[in-house]
N, C-alpha and C positions, 0 to 999 in steps of 0.2 A: 650397513657395508657389516659384512659377516665376519663370525671369529675362524680366525683361519685354522684351516684343518688340519694342517702340521705340525700343530703344539696340540692336535688333541692327547695323543699316547707321550708326549713328552710330562714333563715332574717340572710344574712353577712355582712359583714361594711366592706367596701374601701375606703380607706381615701384618701384625693386630692394630687396626685402627684405635684401640683401647691402648694397648700395653707394650705393643711389638712385636707379639711372640708369632714366628715365622711358619705360617702354615704353607705342608710339601702335598700336593694333590697333584693328580694328570691332569691334563686340560682339558680333556675330558668332565673330571666331578665338576669345575670348575663351568662348565658351559652350560652344566645342568644345577645346578645351584642356584636358590634366592640371597640368602644368606646362610653363614656359617653361626658356630660356636666354637670359640674360640678355647685351647688347649691350655692356655697358658692361665688367664684369668677367667676365662668358665663365661663369659659376653656375648651375646650374638651381636654379629654387625652384621647391618648388610649389602648384596655384593649385585651393586644392582649394573646393566646390562654397559653403559659407562666403564664402570668399574672394570668389566670384564675385558672391553677392550686398551685396556690404560694395561691392564695385565697381560693378554696377550702381546701389545707392542711392545712392553717391557723384555719380555722373554723371547722376538723373531727373530735375535741373534741364533737360536737352537734348529731352524728352521734351515737344514742345507740349501745352499741354490743347487739347481741345476747342475751348470758348471764343475760343479767342485762338491757336489753329491755322490757316493760308491754305487757303483751299478749295483743292481740288484741282480742281476745276472754273475752265478759263481763261477770265480774262474777255475777254470781245472784243471789243476796238476798233476798232470796226467804224464808218469816217466817215459824215456825212450825205452821202448821194450827193444829188447832183439829182434832183428830181422828171420823170420824162420827159412832154414838150409834150404837150401835150392835143391832141387829132385833130381833136376835135368843133372847135376856134375855128381858125379861119382868118386869116394872115395877110393887110394888106389890099394891094392891089392895086398893083401898079405903077404908078408913072404915064413911067421912061423906055423901054416898051416891051419890057423886058428878063423873062425866064423866072426866076421864084421859083422856086428847087431845096428841096425837104424834103427 
């Protein structure tokens, strides 16, 4: 069974089996490594494929379902622009002798 592609860009947390220190890395990092060195105790711990599957299963809630996933298409907030003036209508003639600029 392949590891979920939707978790490759998510931050996953694995606790060190020796001291319990939390290791936070991307899913892609966990998929690529076969062991890690703990920042807490300095111990080396293997990371088997079974361990990776359990880690990915524990973080499966981070993958949004299709029904609840936000659309990648951006909703455009287009303002309501005023309509251009109708060129067929003429404004009334001015009575003060000034010319109307259009």
